C-alpha positions in Angstrom: 4.5 -16.5 33.1 7.4 -16.9 31.1 8.4 -13.5 28.8 7.2 -13.9 25.4 10.3 -14.8 23.6 9.0 -12.3 20.3 9.0 -9.3 22.3 13.2 -9.4 23.3 14.0 -10.3 20.0 17.7 -9.1 18.6 17.6 -9.3 14.9 22.0 -9.3 15.5 21.9 -12.9 16.6 20.8 -13.7 12.8 23.3 -11.7 10.9 25.8 -14.5 9.6 21.9 -16.0 7.9 21.2 -13.0 6.3 25.0 -12.3 5.3 24.6 -16.1 3.7 21.5 -15.0 2.2 22.2 -12.4 0.8 25.1 -13.7 -0.8 22.8 -16.1 -2.5 21.0 -13.7 -3.7 23.9 -11.0 -4.9 25.3 -14.2 -6.9 22.0 -15.3 -8.4 21.2 -12.1 -9.8 24.6 -11.6 -11.5 23.3 -14.7 -13.2 26.1 -17.4 -12.2 25.4 -20.2 -9.6 25.5 -20.2 -6.1 26.0 -22.4 -3.4 22.3 -23.5 -4.4 19.1 -22.4 -5.7 17.7 -18.9 -3.8 13.7 -20.1 -2.4 11.4 -16.8 -1.4 8.2 -16.0 -0.3 6.3 -12.5 0.1 5.1 -12.7 3.3 2.8 -9.8 4.5 0.7 -9.1 7.7 -2.4 -10.7 7.1 -0.2 -14.0 6.6 0.6 -13.7 10.1 -2.6 -12.8 11.4 -4.1 -16.2 10.1 -0.8 -18.5 11.3 -0.7 -16.8 15.0 -4.8 -16.2 15.3 -4.8 -12.3 15.2 -7.9 -10.7 13.3 -7.1 -9.5 10.3 -9.7 -6.4 9.9 -8.2 -5.2 13.3 -4.4 -5.6 11.9 -4.5 -3.4 9.1 -7.4 -0.6 11.6 -5.1 -0.4 14.3 -1.4 -0.2 14.3 -0.7 -1.0 17.9 -2.0 -4.5 17.0 0.3 -4.7 14.1 3.4 -5.0 16.7 2.7 -8.1 18.3 2.3 -9.3 15.5 4.9 -8.2 13.2 7.0 -9.4 15.8 6.0 -13.1 15.8 6.5 -13.2 12.1 9.9 -12.0 12.0 10.4 -14.6 14.9 8.9 -17.4 12.6 10.7 -16.4 9.7 14.4 -16.7 11.5 13.7 -19.6 13.6 11.3 -21.3 11.2 10.8 -20.6 7.7 14.7 -19.6 7.3 13.8 -18.8 3.2 16.2 -16.2 1.6 13.5 -13.9 1.9 13.8 -13.7 5.8 16.0 -11.3 6.0 14.5 -8.2 7.2 16.0 -6.1 10.1 13.2 -3.7 11.5 9.5 -3.7 11.9 6.5 -1.0 10.1 3.5 0.3 10.0 1.5 -1.6 7.5 -0.9 0.0 5.1 -2.4 -2.6 3.5 -3.0 -2.1 -0.1 -5.0 1.1 -0.3 -2.6 2.9 -2.2 -5.0 4.9 -4.3 -7.5 5.4 -1.9 -4.8 7.6 -0.2 -3.7 9.4 -2.5 -7.0 10.0 -4.6 -9.6 9.7 -1.5 -11.3 6.6 -2.9 -13.4 4.6 -0.2 -11.8 1.3 1.3 -13.9 -1.8 2.3 -12.3 -3.9 5.3 -13.8 -7.3 4.6 -13.4 -10.0 7.6 -10.9 -12.8 7.0 -8.8 -10.3 4.5 -7.1 -7.7 3.1 -8.7 -4.4 2.4 -9.6 -3.8 -0.8 -10.2 -0.3 -2.6 -13.8 0.4 -3.7 -13.9 2.3 -7.3 -14.8 5.9 -7.1 -15.5 7.1 -11.1 -17.8 6.1 -13.2 -16.1 6.9 -16.8 -12.7 7.6 -18.5 -14.1 11.5 -18.5 -14.3 11.2 -14.2 -11.2 9.4 -14.7 -9.1 12.2 -16.6 -10.7 15.2 -13.6 -10.0 13.3 -10.8 -8.1 15.6 -8.2 -5.2 14.4 -6.3 -3.4 16.3 -3.4 -0.6 17.0 -3.3 1.9 15.5 -0.7 2.2 18.2 1.5 -1.4 18.6 1.8 -2.9 15.1 1.8 -4.7 14.6 5.1 -4.7 10.5 3.7 -1.7 10.1 3.9 -1.2 12.8 7.1 -3.6 10.5 8.9 -1.4 7.4 7.1 2.1 8.9 9.0 0.2 9.5 12.3 -0.8 5.6 12.0 2.3 5.2 11.9 4.0 7.3 14.5 0.7 5.5 16.5 3.4 2.0 15.8 6.2 3.6 17.1 4.8 4.5 20.1 3.4 1.0 21.1 6.3 -0.1 20.3 8.1 2.1 22.1 6.2 1.2 25.1 5.9 -2.5 24.8 10.1 -2.3 25.0 10.4 -3.1 21.3 14.5 -3.9 20.2 14.0 -4.5 16.6 14.4 -1.5 14.5 11.3 0.3 14.2 10.5 1.9 10.5 9.8 6.0 10.7 7.7 6.8 7.8 4.5 4.9 6.1 5.3 4.7 2.1 2.5 5.7 -0.3 3.8 4.4 -4.0 0.8 4.0 -6.2 0.4 1.3 -9.4 1.7 2.4 -12.5 -1.0 4.0 -14.9 -3.2 1.3 -16.2 -3.0 -0.6 -12.6 -4.0 2.9 -11.4 -7.0 3.7 -13.1 -8.3 -0.1 -12.8 -8.5 0.3 -8.9 -10.1 3.6 -9.4 -13.0 2.6 -12.7 -14.2 -0.7 -13.3 -11.7 -2.8 -15.8 -13.9 -3.5 -18.2 -14.1 0.0 -19.1 -10.4 0.5 -19.8 -10.1 -2.8 -21.2 -13.0 -1.5 -24.0 -11.3 2.5 -24.1 -8.3 0.8 -26.0 -10.0 -0.3 -29.1 -13.0 2.0 -28.7 -11.6 6.0 -26.9 -7.9 5.2 -27.2 -7.3 8.7 -26.7 -9.4 9.1 -23.8 -7.4 6.6 -22.4 -4.0 7.9 -22.9 -5.2 11.1 -21.1 -6.9 9.1 -18.2 -3.5 7.3 -17.8 -1.6 10.5 -18.4 -3.6 11.8 -15.2 -3.0 8.9 -13.6 0.9 9.0 -14.4 1.1 12.2 -12.3 -0.3 11.4 -9.5 2.5 8.3 -10.0 5.2 10.9 -9.9 4.4 12.9 -7.3 4.4 10.7 -4.9 7.4 8.1 -6.1 9.4 10.9 -5.8 8.9 10.9 -2.0 10.5 7.4 -2.0 12.6 7.7 -5.3 15.3 10.4 -6.0 14.2 11.9 -9.3 17.0 12.5 -11.8 19.6 10.4 -9.6 20.4 6.5 -10.1 18.6 4.8 -7.4 19.0 1.1 -6.1 15.6 -0.3 -6.9 12.4 0.5 -8.6 9.6 -1.7 -8.0 6.4 -1.9 -9.9 3.3 -4.0 -9.4 1.4 -3.8 -12.2 -1.2 -6.8 -12.4 -3.7 -5.0 -14.8 -1.0 -5.2 -17.9 -1.5 -8.5 -17.9 -5.1 -8.4 -19.2 -4.3 -6.4 -23.0 -2.2 -7.7 -26.0 1.0 -6.8 -26.8 0.0 -4.5 -29.2 -1.9 -2.2 -26.6 0.9 -2.6 -23.9 3.4 -1.4 -25.7 1.6 1.6 -27.1 -0.5 2.6 -24.1 1.6 1.3 -20.8 5.2 0.5 -21.5 5.8 4.8 -22.4 5.2 4.8 -18.5 7.9 1.9 -17.9 10.4 4.1 -20.3 9.0 7.4 -18.1 9.8 5.7 -14.3 13.2 4.5 -15.6 14.3 7.6 -17.2 13.3 9.5 -14.0 14.5 7.1 -11.4 17.4 5.6 -13.3 17.3 2.1 -11.4 20.2 -0.2 -10.6 17.2 -3.4 -10.4 14.3 -2.3 -12.3 11.6 -5.2 -10.6 8.3 -5.9 -12.3 5.1 -7.9 -10.8 1.7 -8.9 -11.8 -0.6 -11.6 -11.2 -2.0 -12.9 -14.6 -1.1 -14.5 -17.2 1.3 -12.5 -19.2 3.4 -15.1 -21.1 3.0 -13.0 -24.1 4.5 -9.8 -22.5 7.8 -12.1 -21.4 9.5 -11.4 -24.9 9.2 -7.3 -24.9 10.0 -7.2 -20.8 13.2 -9.3 -22.1 14.3 -6.6 -24.6 12.2 -3.7 -24.3 10.8 -2.8 -21.3 13.3 -1.7 -19.4 12.9 -4.9 -16.2 16.1 -6.4 -14.9 13.6 -8.3 -12.4 10.4 -10.2 -12.8 8.0 -12.0 -10.5 5.9 -14.3 -13.8 3.1 -14.4 -10.9 1.4 -17.6 -10.3 -0.6 -17.6 -14.1 2.2 -17.6 -16.0 4.2 -20.8 -17.6 7.4 -21.0 -16.3 8.8 -22.5 -19.3 7.8 -20.0 -21.3 9.9 -17.2 -19.1 12.6 -19.4 -19.5 12.2 -19.3 -22.9 12.1 -15.7 -23.6 14.1 -14.4 -20.8 16.5 -16.3 -19.2 19.8 -14.6 -19.0 18.1 -11.5 -20.0 15.9 -10.8 -16.5 16.2 -11.9 -13.4 13.6 -14.6 -12.9 11.2 -15.2 -9.5 8.4 -17.8 -9.6 7.9 -21.2 -10.2 4.9 -22.1 -8.0 1.5 -20.6 -7.3 -0.4 -20.1 -4.0 -2.8 -22.9 -4.6 0.2 -25.5 -4.9 0.4 -25.4 -1.1 -3.4 -24.9 -0.2 -4.0 -26.5 2.9 -2.7 -27.2 6.7 -0.7 -30.4 5.7 2.7 -31.6 4.4 4.5 -30.0 1.4 2.3 -32.8 -1.8 4.1 -34.9 -3.6 2.5 -33.1 -6.8 3.9 -29.1 -5.4 7.4 -31.5 -4.6 7.3 -32.5 -8.5 6.8 -29.0 -9.2 9.3 -27.4 -7.1 11.7 -29.9 -9.0 10.5 -29.0 -11.9 11.0 -25.4 -11.7 14.5 -25.9 -10.4 15.7 -28.5 -12.7 13.8 -26.4 -16.0 15.8 -22.7 -14.5 18.3 -22.9 -12.7 20.9 -23.8 -14.4 23.3 -21.1 -14.7 21.8 -18.7 -11.7 19.5 -16.1 -13.0 16.5 -17.8 -11.0 15.2 -18.1 -7.2 11.9 -20.8 -7.0 9.5 -18.1 -5.8 5.2 -18.3 -4.9 4.4 -15.6 -7.6 3.3 -12.6 -5.6 2.0 -12.5 -2.4 1.6 -15.6 0.0 -2.0 -15.4 0.9 -3.8 -17.0 3.6 -4.7 -20.5 3.6 -0.5 -21.4 2.0 0.0 -24.5 4.3 3.3 -22.9 7.0 4.6 -26.8 7.3 4.5 -27.1 3.4 6.6 -23.8 3.1 8.8 -25.0 5.6 9.1 -28.2 3.7 9.5 -26.6 0.4 12.8 -24.5 2.3 14.2 -28.0 3.2 13.5 -29.3 -0.2 15.3 -26.7 -2.1 18.4 -26.9 0.3 18.4 -30.4 -0.3 18.1 -30.6 -3.7 18.9 -26.9 -4.9 22.2 -27.4 -4.9 24.7 -25.9 -8.1 25.7 -28.6 -10.0 21.7 -29.3 -10.5 20.8 -32.5 -10.6 17.3 -33.3 -10.6 16.5 -36.0 -12.5 13.1 -35.4 -15.1 11.5 -38.6 -13.9 11.3 -37.0 -10.3 9.3 -34.0 -12.0 6.7 -35.8 -13.6 3.5 -34.7 -12.7 4.6 -31.4 -11.2 3.1 -29.1 -14.8 5.3 -26.0 -15.2 
């Protein structure tokens, strides 16, 4: 039987592709026009499990299981998908979205067919304020994750993998509001904005203490860092005034502490009402607008000030078939609206979830390669039926 091609992957053969993609993204990130619009996707292990017929629950429970899945995913991204986000040169253990569980000790549910999720572990703000967390060096849950990363490495060595393997797993929790909403029912958190604002601030301060304690492992405090990423879904569901008072101060503290050259923000949820603030007050330089915000609002408030990523959502590509006409028109509309002048990449907002058509993704990349060339020449009539 012939040896699986994914087992002997040599990432060096794709170096020319990586250089081209990175240069395209670099130019777009400078608010200039590269050869064409970049197109990117955030694809993790759960998607590759579904693509190749692996069990998602087993993937997150068994580090040894992950090696084969990631290698096959890496090969598929380079050989088949060919998006501008296909530039990885290594593989590594993936814990899943369980950061607060590792830091605070919350329980984790592992349902079939999807990624693990954290179980709320406190019932009130008072409990959250007093919630203990161990220092990284004394945290048994973090040690367990590091041990799993070593198991991943050992399995890769045993298999004779040629791709570099990351040594360390990272645990960086969400910024305070989203962190607190992972630990406590979000309805209680949102109500506290109006009913117990000072107590809410104390609970958020506690979450920020934990954020810094663990972020300092990966980003250098007091020194310039190339990039810092925040994933803050829950800030999409509070008012602009509440964001300024309760959450934005932590963004500014993060920026002051880690001095990032690029300050990335992601959120799933409709946060159009905050785009003006992110354009001029929060310090964000790069933003994933998510799938539930309007690209036209992002362009109106942030174009030329913040690097924009988005324009599509997972629902646009759900199914097994080809790229739909509606998705095609929406993609062309996004390019026509946001691409002129650079500073934009077409993307699915947030993670590319299980259920998104692999064929649709491949056809979308080909569409952008053909129609996303600068100067942009897309007629308005070609976008009708694809809402932005």
